[in-house]
Backbone as CSV, one residue per row, in Angstrom:
resi,resn,N_x,N_y,N_z,CA_x,CA_y,CA_z,C_x,C_y,C_z
1,UNK,12.781,-19.295,-23.562,11.549,-19.798,-24.129,11.065,-21.001,-23.306
2,UNK,11.986,-21.820,-22.940,11.630,-23.011,-22.160,11.072,-22.625,-20.801
3,UNK,11.685,-21.616,-20.176,11.193,-21.163,-18.874,9.759,-20.654,-18.969
4,UNK,9.464,-19.944,-20.042,8.109,-19.420,-20.219,7.103,-20.560,-20.406
5,UNK,7.474,-21.537,-21.205,6.585,-22.680,-21.430,6.354,-23.437,-20.119
6,UNK,7.414,-23.622,-19.337,7.268,-24.284,-18.037,6.416,-23.453,-17.078
7,UNK,6.556,-22.137,-17.155,5.769,-21.231,-16.322,4.280,-21.418,-16.587
8,UNK,3.929,-21.586,-17.854,2.526,-21.767,-18.233,2.058,-23.202,-17.931
9,UNK,2.837,-24.169,-18.355,2.390,-25.558,-18.203,2.351,-26.013,-16.740
10,UNK,3.249,-25.491,-15.896,3.245,-25.845,-14.474,2.302,-24.967,-13.655
11,UNK,1.626,-24.064,-14.321,0.668,-23.133,-13.712,1.287,-22.324,-12.580
12,UNK,2.538,-21.914,-12.774,3.217,-21.066,-11.784,2.607,-19.667,-11.748
13,UNK,1.907,-19.312,-12.813,1.301,-17.990,-12.888,0.223,-17.800,-11.832
14,UNK,-0.320,-18.862,-11.297,-1.359,-18.744,-10.273,-0.813,-18.205,-8.951
15,UNK,0.483,-18.359,-8.719,1.066,-17.908,-7.455,1.477,-16.434,-7.482
16,UNK,1.346,-15.772,-8.618,1.744,-14.367,-8.751,0.554,-13.468,-8.439
17,UNK,0.810,-12.448,-7.621,-0.247,-11.486,-7.261,-0.578,-10.609,-8.471
18,UNK,-1.850,-10.271,-8.667,-2.203,-9.375,-9.773,-1.644,-7.966,-9.534
19,UNK,-1.500,-7.248,-10.603,-0.998,-5.875,-10.537,-2.040,-5.004,-9.846
20,UNK,-1.578,-4.127,-8.969,-2.477,-3.207,-8.281,-3.195,-2.324,-9.295
21,UNK,-4.395,-1.910,-8.962,-5.152,-1.062,-9.886,-4.459,0.265,-10.135
22,UNK,-3.608,0.709,-9.204,-2.863,1.955,-9.405,-1.865,1.835,-10.547
23,UNK,-1.347,0.644,-10.765,-0.316,0.450,-11.778,-0.823,-0.277,-13.012
24,UNK,-2.125,-0.448,-13.104,-2.704,-1.081,-14.284,-2.564,-0.175,-15.498
25,UNK,-2.573,-0.728,-16.684,-2.368,0.068,-17.894,-3.414,1.155,-18.118
26,UNK,-4.625,0.967,-17.624,-5.669,1.965,-17.859,-5.900,2.874,-16.646
27,UNK,-5.023,2.802,-15.646,-5.204,3.638,-14.457,-4.838,5.093,-14.760
28,UNK,-5.283,5.987,-13.900,-4.992,7.413,-14.064,-3.494,7.665,-14.011
29,UNK,-2.799,6.983,-13.110,-1.357,7.160,-12.955,-0.608,6.780,-14.229
30,UNK,-0.919,5.634,-14.788,-0.218,5.188,-15.998,-0.637,6.004,-17.222
31,UNK,-1.882,6.445,-17.266,-2.316,7.305,-18.372,-1.592,8.640,-18.322
32,UNK,-1.397,9.162,-17.106,-0.659,10.412,-16.951,0.798,10.237,-17.355
33,UNK,1.395,9.123,-16.973,2.780,8.873,-17.339,2.914,8.738,-18.853
34,UNK,1.954,8.094,-19.485,1.962,7.970,-20.939,1.863,9.341,-21.600
35,UNK,1.020,10.207,-21.048,0.890,11.560,-21.597,2.196,12.334,-21.454
36,UNK,2.899,12.152,-20.336,4.185,12.830,-20.162,5.223,12.335,-21.172
37,UNK,5.235,11.033,-21.434,6.156,10.502,-22.437,5.812,11.039,-23.824
38,UNK,4.523,11.125,-24.135,4.116,11.669,-25.431,4.505,13.139,-25.542
39,UNK,4.366,13.892,-24.441,4.773,15.289,-24.438,6.274,15.413,-24.665
40,UNK,7.057,14.554,-24.025,8.511,14.628,-24.201,8.903,14.301,-25.643
41,UNK,8.205,13.362,-26.271,8.498,13.057,-27.676,8.099,14.223,-28.581
42,UNK,6.999,14.893,-28.267,6.585,16.049,-29.046,7.611,17.180,-28.917
43,UNK,8.108,17.399,-27.690,9.124,18.438,-27.472,10.391,18.087,-28.234
44,UNK,10.779,16.826,-28.220,11.965,16.392,-28.963,11.774,16.635,-30.455
45,UNK,10.576,16.322,-30.959,10.277,16.558,-32.374,10.371,18.049,-32.697
46,UNK,9.801,18.878,-31.843,9.851,20.330,-32.060,11.292,20.842,-32.025
47,UNK,12.089,20.331,-31.097,13.494,20.725,-31.011,14.231,20.359,-32.305
48,UNK,13.987,19.151,-32.804,14.608,18.740,-34.065,14.164,19.619,-35.221
49,UNK,12.879,19.958,-35.261,12.365,20.823,-36.324,13.014,22.200,-36.263
50,UNK,13.089,22.768,-35.051,13.662,24.106,-34.909,15.142,24.139,-35.280
51,UNK,15.888,23.116,-34.904,17.324,23.130,-35.171,17.671,22.686,-36.590
52,UNK,16.938,21.719,-37.142,17.288,21.191,-38.456,16.596,21.926,-39.603
53,UNK,15.304,22.188,-39.481,14.564,22.793,-40.592,14.594,24.312,-40.563
54,UNK,14.408,24.895,-39.388,14.362,26.351,-39.282,15.765,26.936,-39.214
55,UNK,16.708,26.171,-38.661,18.096,26.638,-38.584,18.436,27.393,-37.316
56,UNK,17.584,27.295,-36.311,17.875,27.944,-35.028,18.977,27.150,-34.334
57,UNK,19.968,27.821,-33.738,20.989,27.072,-32.998,20.365,26.351,-31.794
58,UNK,21.098,25.360,-31.278,20.583,24.543,-30.176,20.246,25.418,-28.975
59,UNK,21.116,26.374,-28.652,20.851,27.237,-27.493,19.596,28.075,-27.732
60,UNK,19.315,28.423,-28.998,18.117,29.181,-29.316,16.856,28.354,-29.101
61,UNK,16.948,27.080,-29.463,15.819,26.181,-29.227,15.561,26.034,-27.735
62,UNK,16.633,25.891,-26.962,16.480,25.808,-25.507,15.857,27.092,-24.954
63,UNK,16.250,28.225,-25.507,15.681,29.502,-25.055,14.187,29.570,-25.369
64,UNK,13.796,29.065,-26.537,12.379,29.056,-26.910,11.577,28.222,-25.918
65,UNK,12.094,27.036,-25.583,11.384,26.171,-24.636,11.392,26.759,-23.227
66,UNK,12.470,27.431,-22.843,12.515,28.070,-21.522,11.474,29.185,-21.439
67,UNK,11.374,29.998,-22.484,10.372,31.068,-22.490,8.954,30.499,-22.518
68,UNK,8.753,29.428,-23.278,7.425,28.796,-23.307,7.054,28.262,-21.934
69,UNK,8.034,27.696,-21.220,7.781,27.198,-19.870,7.432,28.337,-18.925
70,UNK,8.182,29.430,-19.008,7.898,30.587,-18.149,6.515,31.167,-18.420
71,UNK,6.185,31.334,-19.694,4.888,31.919,-20.034,3.726,30.993,-19.677
72,UNK,3.901,29.686,-19.871,2.819,28.786,-19.501,2.634,28.770,-17.982
73,UNK,3.738,28.860,-17.217,3.623,28.964,-15.764,2.934,30.250,-15.353
74,UNK,3.241,31.341,-16.051,2.600,32.621,-15.758,1.102,32.551,-16.027
75,UNK,0.732,31.977,-17.164,-0.689,31.862,-17.513,-1.416,30.959,-16.517
76,UNK,-0.819,29.809,-16.185,-1.458,28.915,-15.224,-1.582,29.564,-13.849
77,UNK,-0.586,30.334,-13.455,-0.660,31.043,-12.178,-1.757,32.093,-12.172
78,UNK,-1.880,32.823,-13.272,-2.925,33.844,-13.355,-4.323,33.209,-13.358
79,UNK,-4.470,32.120,-14.078,-5.764,31.426,-14.102,-6.080,30.888,-12.709
80,UNK,-5.096,30.315,-12.055,-5.299,29.795,-10.701,-5.700,30.908,-9.742
81,UNK,-5.038,32.030,-9.843,-5.358,33.164,-8.965,-6.746,33.714,-9.269
82,UNK,-7.099,33.780,-10.558,-8.431,34.278,-10.920,-9.522,33.341,-10.390
83,UNK,-9.270,32.030,-10.471,-10.256,31.086,-9.939,-10.365,31.197,-8.421
84,UNK,-9.239,31.425,-7.756,-9.242,31.566,-6.290,-9.999,32.812,-5.884
85,UNK,-9.801,33.915,-6.602,-10.481,35.157,-6.260,-11.967,35.115,-6.579
86,UNK,-12.351,34.289,-7.557,-13.768,34.235,-7.928,-14.596,33.350,-6.997
87,UNK,-13.950,32.530,-6.180,-14.687,31.686,-5.239,-15.203,32.528,-4.070
88,UNK,-16.388,32.196,-3.565,-16.905,32.949,-2.436,-16.028,32.708,-1.197
89,UNK,-15.851,33.751,-0.423,-14.991,33.695,0.767,-15.696,33.130,1.944
């Protein structure tokens, strides 16, 4: 606490470089990282729901997420290919 008070009162904060805009809280990079953390918490919540409330074994929950990952990759690949084919050559 004393160090913080001295940091403010001695104006040591003036010698510190500001955070780059890439790492600012409202930057695209940090917003994307926040979205990934929120996604991981949602997946954790879903895993808990599947194993505790529905009664699926842990390996079954992992299988559900593995299949969801495969299917979402398949859908994204098909959409990407359809967009590529629809562009003029």
